[in-house]
N, C-alpha and C positions, 0 to 999 in steps of 0.2 A: 356436324359435331360428332363427338364420340358416340359409339353405340350405347344403347341403353339396355337395361335388364328387364325381361318380361317376368310375369309372375312365376314364382317357383314353388315347389311343393313344401309344405310345412313340416315341422318336426313331429307332427302327430298324425301324419297321413303317409301313404306309401310314397317313397321317393320317386321322382321322375328322372329318367336317364338324361345326363347332360348332352348337349348337342356339340360341344367342343370345349376346349380349355379357355379359361378367362384370359383376357388381354392384360399384358403387363402395364403398370402405370407409366406415364410419360413424365419427363421432368417438368418443373414449373411450380407455381404457387398452388399447392394442393394437388392431389391426384386427379386424373381425369375420371370421367364416368366409366363405369364398368360395363362390358358387353353382357349379353344375356344368353348364356349357353344352356339355359334350362327351359326347354319347351314343355308344352302341356298346359292343360287347364288348371286353375287353382284347386287345391285340395285342402283337406283339413290340416291344421297345424299339429305340433308335436304332442298335443294332449288329447287327440282323438275326438275333437269336437265335431259336430255335424258340419256339412260342407258349406254353410253360408259364410264361414270364416275362411278367407284365402290364406294360403301359407306364406312363408317368408319370401321377400322380394329383395333382390340386390345381392351383391357379392363383396365380401371384404377383400381388400387388395392383398398382394403377396406379403409374406412375413407373418402369416397367420399364427404360427406357433410362438412368435415373440413380437407381440404388438408394439408398434411405435407409440409415442405419446404425443400426438399432435394436439395442440390446444384448440379450444374453440376458435375458429377462424376469426382473425382480426381482434382478438382480445388484446389487452395491453401488452406491448412488446412486439406486436406484429409489424412486419415490414415486408414489402414485396420481395420476391425472390424464391429460390428453390428451397426444398426441405433441407433441414439442417442436421440430419443424422439420426436423432432419436435414440440415443443410448441412455442407459439408466443414469449415468453421471452427467449427462449433458444438461445445459440450461434450457428452459422452456418458457415461452411467454405465458402471461397470466391465464389461468383457467378459472372457471367458476366452481369453487367448492362451497357448498352450503354449510356454513358454520354450525356445528352441532345438529345438523339435520340428518334425517334417515334416508331421504331419497338419494339415489345414485344412478348414474348412467354409464353405459358401456361402449367401448369401441374395440374392435378386434383389428389389429394392423392399422389403425388410424381412426377415421371418423365413424360414427354410428350411421348406418344406413337404415332409414325408416321410410320405406316407400311401398306403394301397392298399385295395383292396376286401376285404371280409370278409363273413361271414354276419350278416344283421341280426336273426337269431332267427326270421325268418318264412320262411326258405328263399331269400330274395333276397340280392342283393349289398348289403352295408352301404356306405353312401356315405361316402367318405373325407372328412376334415376338413382344411381349410387355414386357418391363422390367422396373423396377423402380430403381432410384438411391438412395443412402443412405443419411442419415443425421447424421453426426458424433456427438459424445457426446460433450457437452459443454466444452469449455476450454477458459478461458477468462483472462482478465487483465484490469487494470485501471491505469492511470497515471495522473500526474499533468496537469493543464491546459496548452495547447500549448503555446509556446513562440517562439520568433524569434531567438533562440540560434543558436549554430553551426550547419552547414548543415549536418555533419556526426559525431556526438559525440561518436558513438559506433564503429567507424572505419570499417564500413561495406564494404568500398572500398578497404580495405587492402588485398594485394595479388591478385589484379585484374589481370586476364590473358589477353593476346593479343586477340583482337577481342571482348572482353566483353565491354559492356557499363558501366555506373557508376550510383550509387545512387546520385541524385542531391541534395535531402534533404528529411527529414521526420520529423513528429511531433507526440508527444505523445498525447494520448486521454485525454480529461478532466475527472475528477472524475465523477463517475456515481453511482447510488444506487446499492445495492447488487443484486437487481432484474434485473439490466441491464437498458439500455435506448436506444431509437431509434437514429439513425444517418442517416436520409434519404437524398438521393440525393447527387450529386456533380456536380458543374457547372464550366467549364473552360471558362472564358470570357477574350479573348485577352491574356494579360500577367498575369492574376489572376486566381487562383484556389480557389473556394469557397466551404465550407463544413459545413453542419449543424450537430450538435451533442448535444444531451440532451437538455440543455436550452440555447445554444449559436449557433451563426453562425460565422465561422472563414473565413478569406480571406488571402491567402498567395501568394507571388510572384511566378509565375510558374517556373521561372528560378532558384531562389535561396532560396525560402521558407521564405523570409522576410515577415513581417507583412504588408499586403497591406492596410487593414483597420480593424476596430473593435478590438476585437470581439463584436458582438451585443448580448446583453443579453435579455432573456425573463423571465417573472415571473413564468412560468410553463414549463413543458417539451414539446418539439416539437414533434408532432405526425404525421405530414404529410407534404409533400412538392411537388411542381410541378416537374415532371420528366424533363420537358423541360423549357427552358428560352424563353422569348419573343424575337422578332427580335431586340429590343432595350435593351436587357439584363436585363429584369425584371423577378423576380421570386416571388412566394408567398409561405410562410410556414404557417402551422396551428399549434397552440399550445393549450394545455388544459386550461379549464377555472378555474380549481381548482385542489386540490390534492386528493379529496375524491373518494370513490368507484363509485360515480355517476357522476364523472367529464366527461365533453364532449370535444371532439376535435373540437371546434367551434370558435376559435379565429384566425382570418386571419391577416397576416402582409405582405405587399408588401415590397420588398427590391430591390434596384438598385445595381446590381452586380458591376458596374463600380466605384461607389462612396461609397458604403456601407451605403447609407442613407436609413432610414426607411421611406417608403411612407405612403400610406393610410392603414388604418386598419378597420376591420369590424367584427361583430359577426354573425355567421351563425345561423339563427333561425331554430327551429324545424319545420318540414313541416306538422305536425299533428300526429294523433295516428299512431303508428307503423312506423313513418317516422322521426326518430330522427337524430340529428347531433352528436350522440355518437361517430361515426367515419365518416370521410368525405374522399372523393376521389377528388383530384385536378388534373386538366389537362389544358393545354394551347393550343389554336388554334388561330393563328394570334394575335390579340389584345384582345382576349376574354379569360377570366379565367372561367372555369366551375367548380363549386363546387357541387359534387354529394352527396346527402344523400341516405338513404336506399330506398326511393320510389319517389324521385324527385330531381331536380337540379336547381341551381340558377347561372346565368351568370353575370359576372362583367366585366367592362372595366379594363384591367390589369394596365393601366396607371393611370387612375383617381379614380378607385374604384367605379365608378357609376354602379348601378345595371342596367343590360340590359333587362333581362327577366327571367321568371321562366319556367321550363318544369315540368308539372304536369300530372295528370291523363288525359287520352284522350280515345276516341273511345270505344272499347269493354273492358272497365275497364282495360286499359293498364297503367301501372305505370313504369316510368323510373327507372331502377335499376343500370345502369352503363353507364359511358361515356369514350370515348377515343379521344384524340385530336392530331393535328399535321398539320403544314402548313395551308392550307385553308380547312382542314377537321375536322369536329366534328361529331363523331358517337355516337348515343344513342342506348342502348339496353333496351327494355321494356318487362315486363312480363304482359301478358294479360289473362283475364277471368280465373284467378286462381281458382281452385276448381270446375270448370264446365267442361262439355264435350268438350267445345271449347278452353280449356286452351292451350296457345302457347306463343312464344316469337316473337318479331319483332326487326329488325335492321333498324334504320333510319339514314340517313345522314342529318345533320342540317346545315343551314347557320350560321356560328359562330357569325356573327354580329347581327342577328335578331332572331335566333332560328327557322326560317321557315324551314319546312321539304322539303328537296330536293327530296328524294325518300324513299320508304319503302319496305323492303323485309321481308315477313312473313316466319317464321320458323315452321316446322311441329311439331305437338304435341309430347311432350316427350323429345324434344331437348332443350338444354340450351347453349346460347352463353357465353362461359366461359372466353375467353381472346381474345384480338386482337393482332396478331403478328405484324401488320402494319395497318395504316389507309390510306396510300397513297403509293401504292395501298392497298386496303382493303383485309386483309387476317385474317380470324378468325378461332378459334378453338372451336368446339362444343362438348358437351358430352350428352349422354343419360343415365340418372340415372337408369332407369328400365332395359335397355338392357346392361348396363355397356360397352358401345362402344363409340367411338369418331369419329370426322370428321374434316378435315381441308378444308375449302372452300375459294375460292378467287372470287373477284368481279371486274367488270369494273367500270370506274369512274361514270357511270350513274346508278350503282346499279344492273346491270344484273349479274346473276351467270356466272362465268368464268370457273372454274375448281375445281377439288378436288385432293388432294395429293394422288398419286398412286406409292408409293415407298416401297418395302419390306425391311424394316430396323428398327432397334431399335434406336430411337433418344433420346438425353438426354440434352435438354435445362434446365433451372432452373427457378422456379417461387417462389414467396413469398406467404405470408399468405393473405387471404381475407376471414375472418370469417363472419363478419356481412354484409359487402358489397362486391360486386364483383369488384375486381381490374383488369380491363381489360388490363392495361398496366403494369402488375406486373411481367413480365417474361423477362429473359435475355438469352444470349448465342445464339442469332439468329440475322440474318441480312436479309433485304429485299431491292431489288432495283426494277426498273420498271417492270422487266420481270422474276425475279428469287427470290426464297426463299432459304436461306442457313441455314442448320441445322447440328449440330454436332451429330455423331453417339455415341452410348453408349460405355463407357469405364470407368474403375475404376482407374487403375494406369498405364495402358499401352497406346500405341499410338492408336489414333482413326482416324476418317476421318470427313471431312466436305462435305456434299452432296449438290450440287446445283440442285434445283428442278424448273422446268419450271412452271410459273404461267399460261401459255397458255393451257397446257394439264395435268399438275400435275405429269409429268414424270421426271425421273432423267436426267439431262443434263451431268453432270460430277461429279467427286469426287476427293478430294485431301487428302493424308495421312499426319498426323502430322510428322514434320521433325525429331522429337526426339522420345524417348520412353515414352512420356507423352501425355495425351490428349490435344486437342486444341478446341477452340470454337470461333465462329464469334464475332467480336466487332462492325464493321460497314463496309459499302462500301463507298469508296471515290476515286475520280479520276480514275475510271475504275478498281479499285483493291479492293478485299476483304481483310480487315484487321482482323487478328485473333490473339488470345493470346494462347500461349502454356504454360501450367502450369509448375511451378518449381518442381524439385525433392529435395531430401534431400541434394544432393551435386551439383545441377545444377540450375542456376537461370532460371526464366521464359523467354520466348521470345515473341517478337511481329514480326509477319511475314505478308507478303502480297502475294496475289495470283491474277493473271490477270483473270478477269471474262469473257473476250471475247477471241476469237481465239480458237485454238485447243490444246494449251499447257497450263496446269494448274499446275504449280509447285510453291512451296513456296520460297520466297526470304526473308532472314532475314533483318529486319529493326532495331532491337535492341535485344541484348542478355544481359539480366541482370546479374550482377556479382554473382559468386558462393558464395561469402562472405555474400551476402544479402538474400540467399535462405531461411534461417530459418525465417527471418523477413517477407519476401514476403509470406511465408506460414501461417503467423499468422492472416491474414485478413479474417474476417468471414462475411458472407452475404455481400460481398464486392461490391464496385462500381468501375468500370474501365472506363478509357477513354484514347484515343490516340489523341493528339492534338499538333500541332506545332512541331512534331518530338519528343515529350515527352510522356512517359507513366505514367499515374496516377492511383493509386489504393488506395482506402479508405475503411474504415469499414462501414458497413451498420447498425451495432448494436454494442453497447458497453456492455461488460459482467458485469461490476460492480465488478469484481474480483480485489482486491487490491494487490494480491500476485505477479503479474507479470506486466511488462511494456508494456501495450497495446498501439499500435500505431493507430493514427487516419488516417494518410495519408502518402503516400510515392510517390516520383517522381523519375523517371529514365530517362536517356538520354545518348547520345553518347559523 
């Protein structure tokens, strides 16, 4: 088989010299395992913790500066074959986005690699594995604007078998340009499911798909949305200021999910040279909306639109480059002293209401905080461009280093694009609770496992296998149970299952088995957004293809 990667030095210990360049990926369904050019014993990670925590293991594939967006392997829309390009405008198969959740997962250049050294059975250290998932070729569709028509005009429930759930309703996607269009976010608020797509925001009754309000129209295409909603069901979307090549994603609009009313609006000003609002990152923490530019951020009161504060350059030429929010947590990542011998990054937790720094954690030179798996508790994914290694680190509430992941496994969550700005919360297919990180193992079309990893010591607690012959991935943790989605096959609908997170028995219990007659439709969602709410399963497209030759769906709902 392909060579494997030995333990590499962490982002909080002295770097180890590489033994050679990484091997290039080979063609095929997913990238091969990566070789291990990083010799030496495990050392501390990027946060200077004592050496019982090994450093990062594995190497991201080429394309580090511009990561592809492979989906979680085998999620809906998957088909055997080579990677399909991975450009921002391309179509992608369904990924797991946790609707309204805070947890997020990262990949650089493809799959997330989460592996560590173990025993190889011969007394030596087992070499960790690093593998990438694939990005299928574009295949798209476009349809008329959604309406409140029949719940199942295509008879997807026909021939439903005993024990299968049913399609509650589905809606076609709005027309989109041939180049495609974004359809970011999905929010389930009470009895309403809300979805943004191209230049509109739609709202449907969660039970029957009837029009709840709107649709709301925008003068230009929607380019960003808050992944979370506020406690009182407010969200903010951003849309372009024009159609030209120099258009900026700088127009903000607040929306009340309960009523469909447009609230305040604002234009995001450029922050200065090299600090434009060409693209923005939106996140919500409590009643604070943080709008991140490339080198700064501006906070607003999400209810009133009042500007609260700016986060700009500070200290040793430190510029904020990314934000992540949730509950009463607002995390800022800053790049400091770029181009000097003291170049490094810093993680700060901010008071969402005032912007005051609660704590600062310095990252060693050469390491980049690429994504936040969760902000409460804080779990981050770091990468080292020079050494081509990575690290998963966790922290206590007061910012002290807690642990690093030490599991010898190939993991395959899924992350989106973040080309000009770092999108900390742009990953899916992962869940986090107070003490545990849940990650899916790599698989293409066969059954995989979800591994529960202790945040206390970074070690595996338990794992559970997919109940079928298809991969599954975490969606969320609720009421003491892990909720996971099992992808459909060509002749079997997807499943929603639960797994108890406590105790000694961790087996899956089926909550919903989608009908076989809807498997093809379920497989057509690309870059998809998922949520399990009120005993219903919602899946929606994250991007519209603009292909007029097929009937692309915007959103589907399943239930028992």
